[in-house]
VOPAGU-2260 file (C-alpha; in pm, 1 decimal, decimal comma):
REM VOPAGU-2260
SITE   aa  ch    i         X         Y         Z
SITE  MET   A    0    2699,9     352,3   -2822,7
SITE  LYS   A    1    2354,3     526,8   -2689,1
SITE  SER   A    2    2242,8     848,1   -2833,2
SITE  ARG   A    3    2220,0    1111,8   -2566,0
SITE  GLU   A    4    1942,1    1259,5   -2772,3
SITE  THR   A    5    1597,7    1228,2   -2562,5
SITE  GLU   A    6    1306,5    1071,2   -2754,5
SITE  ILE   A    7    1017,6    1352,6   -2766,9
SITE  PRO   A    8     685,5    1204,2   -2837,1
SITE  ALA   A    9     553,1    1300,3   -3115,1
SITE  ALA   A   10     308,0    1630,1   -3084,4
SITE  THR   A   11     -59,0    1590,6   -3206,6
SITE  SER   A   12    -182,8    1818,2   -3511,1
SITE  ASP   A   13    -396,3    2025,8   -3272,8
SITE  GLU   A   14     -63,1    2112,8   -3054,8
SITE  LEU   A   15     157,4    2166,7   -3342,6
SITE  GLN   A   16    -151,3    2447,6   -3495,4
SITE  SER   A   17    -143,5    2587,2   -3123,6
SITE  ARG   A   18     227,8    2638,5   -3165,8
SITE  SER   A   19     229,5    2824,2   -3503,6
SITE  GLN   A   20     -55,6    3010,1   -3384,3
SITE  ARG   A   21     122,2    3136,9   -3106,1
SITE  VAL   A   22     455,3    3191,9   -3321,6
SITE  GLU   A   23     233,9    3370,0   -3585,4
SITE  GLY   A   24      66,7    3575,3   -3308,4
SITE  LEU   A   25     385,7    3762,7   -3201,1
SITE  GLY   A   26     413,5    3805,6   -3586,8
SITE  LEU   A   27     706,3    3573,6   -3652,9
SITE  GLN   A   28     767,8    3347,7   -3926,6
SITE  PRO   A   29     824,0    2982,6   -3754,2
SITE  GLY   A   30    1127,4    2896,8   -4042,7
SITE  ARG   A   31    1313,3    3227,7   -3956,1
SITE  LEU   A   32    1544,6    3234,2   -3698,6
SITE  ALA   A   33    1495,6    3430,2   -3375,9
SITE  THR   A   34    1663,0    3663,3   -3183,2
SITE  PRO   A   35    1714,8    3660,7   -2817,7
SITE  ALA   A   36    1426,2    3929,2   -2758,2
SITE  GLU   A   37    1188,0    3728,7   -2956,9
SITE  VAL   A   38    1240,5    3408,0   -2772,7
SITE  ALA   A   39    1237,8    3568,2   -2463,7
SITE  ASP   A   40     924,1    3741,2   -2538,1
SITE  TYR   A   41     769,3    3442,4   -2631,9
SITE  LEU   A   42     897,4    3223,8   -2337,3
SITE  GLN   A   43     790,7    3527,4   -2122,8
SITE  VAL   A   44    1107,5    3522,2   -1945,8
SITE  PRO   A   45    1354,7    3829,5   -1926,9
SITE  VAL   A   46    1659,7    3830,5   -2214,1
SITE  LYS   A   47    1902,4    3814,0   -1931,0
SITE  THR   A   48    1781,0    3496,5   -1826,3
SITE  LEU   A   49    1815,6    3311,4   -2167,3
SITE  TYR   A   50    2176,6    3420,1   -2184,6
SITE  ARG   A   51    2246,5    3296,9   -1844,3
SITE  TRP   A   52    2066,7    2954,1   -1939,8
SITE  ARG   A   53    2289,6    2975,1   -2187,2
SITE  TYR   A   54    2588,0    3001,9   -1992,9
SITE  ALA   A   55    2537,4    2693,5   -1784,2
SITE  GLY   A   56    2417,8    2486,9   -2060,3
SITE  GLU   A   57    2051,4    2500,4   -1967,8
SITE  GLY   A   58    1829,1    2653,6   -2225,5
SITE  PRO   A   59    1747,5    2611,6   -2606,2
SITE  THR   A   60    2023,6    2557,0   -2835,1
SITE  ALA   A   61    2152,8    2875,5   -2960,6
SITE  TYR   A   62    2357,3    2975,3   -3279,6
SITE  ARG   A   63    2627,9    3215,9   -3322,0
SITE  VAL   A   64    2563,5    3405,5   -3668,1
SITE  GLY   A   65    2879,7    3645,9   -3654,5
SITE  ARG   A   66    2867,6    3807,4   -3335,1
SITE  HIS   A   67    2494,4    3745,8   -3304,6
SITE  LEU   A   68    2309,4    3507,0   -3111,3
SITE  ARG   A   69    2010,6    3326,6   -3298,3
SITE  PHE   A   70    1760,4    3072,0   -3219,2
SITE  ARG   A   71    1558,0    2781,0   -3441,6
SITE  TRP   A   72    1201,4    2791,8   -3338,7
SITE  SER   A   73    1223,5    2404,4   -3396,1
SITE  ASP   A   74    1481,3    2394,8   -3096,9
SITE  VAL   A   75    1260,4    2637,3   -2857,6
SITE  GLU   A   76     989,5    2389,2   -2880,9
SITE  ARG   A   77    1158,0    2105,2   -2845,9
SITE  TRP   A   78    1334,7    2260,4   -2524,7
SITE  LEU   A   79    1013,8    2351,2   -2408,7
SITE  ALA   A   80     861,0    2003,9   -2441,1
SITE  SER   A   81    1155,8    1848,1   -2294,4
SITE  ARG   A   82    1124,2    2063,5   -1973,2
SITE  ALA   A   83     721,5    1955,5   -1966,0
SITE  MET   A   84     834,9    1624,5   -1909,9
SITE  ASP   A   85    1176,9    1650,8   -1705,9
SITE  HIS   A   86     977,2    1710,3   -1390,0
SITE  GLY   A   87    1323,7    1705,3   -1186,9
SITE  ILE   A   88    1471,5    1409,8   -1337,2
SITE  PRO   A   89    1838,8    1476,7   -1333,3
SITE  ARG   A   90    1955,0    1520,9   -1695,3
SITE  GLU   A   91    2234,6    1298,8   -1837,6
SITE  ASN   A   92    2466,0    1598,0   -1884,5
SITE  PRO   A   93    2419,5    1811,9   -1575,3
SITE  PRO   A   94    2515,7    2192,0   -1617,0
SITE  ARG   A   95    2839,8    2261,1   -1513,4
SITE  LYS   A   96    2906,6    2470,1   -1187,2
SITE  VAL   A   97    2937,1    2796,3   -1227,0
SITE  THR   A   98    3155,0    2941,9    -885,9
SITE  THR   A   99    3081,3    3260,7    -751,1
SITE  ARG   A  100    3353,4    3508,6    -701,6
SITE  ARG   A  101    3396,1    3447,2    -337,3
SITE  GLU   A  102    3471,9    3054,0    -452,7
SITE  ASN   A  103    3663,2    3159,9    -623,9
SITE  ALA   A  104    3858,0    3385,2    -400,4
SITE  ALA   A  105    3872,5    3068,1    -189,3
SITE  LEU   A  106    4022,0    2884,7    -418,4
SITE  ARG   A  107    4337,1    3141,0    -499,1
SITE  ALA   A  108    4388,6    3131,6    -194,1
SITE  ARG   A  109    4457,3    2789,2    -132,7
SITE  THR   A  110    4670,8    2771,4    -433,7
SITE  PRO   A  111    5051,4    2772,1    -356,8
SITE  THR   A  112    5235,4    3060,1    -490,8
SITE  SER   A  113    5460,1    2807,0    -649,1
SITE  LEU   A  114    5200,5    2712,6    -900,1
SITE  VAL   A  115    5087,2    3059,7    -981,8
SITE  SER   A  116    5259,2    3218,2   -1257,2
SITE  LYS   A  117    5411,2    3585,4   -1240,1
SITE  ASP   A  118    5388,9    3801,3   -1520,0
């Protein structure tokens, strides 16, 4: 079976040094797990955007540590590199469709009442 991992070209030493300088410039250690606030600051997006990306299955890989969300800097960099190469090409696993409240209400209205459980 074919691997779903996308081949990411090896970064040059200048690119790696630049990335590590950006991370160190924020006062962060590359081997340490990052908080959503740190990643949002690094990507220059609101923290809410990170959570929305995670919900839609689009953002960098995140890990739960207890009840806290954490990111590996290498995963953030890998995701960022893949976004630079994406150019709007459809992915193998498109993000799931998130329905709106109005769409959910319309679906419920079309569901026969015999299928709806009454508690």
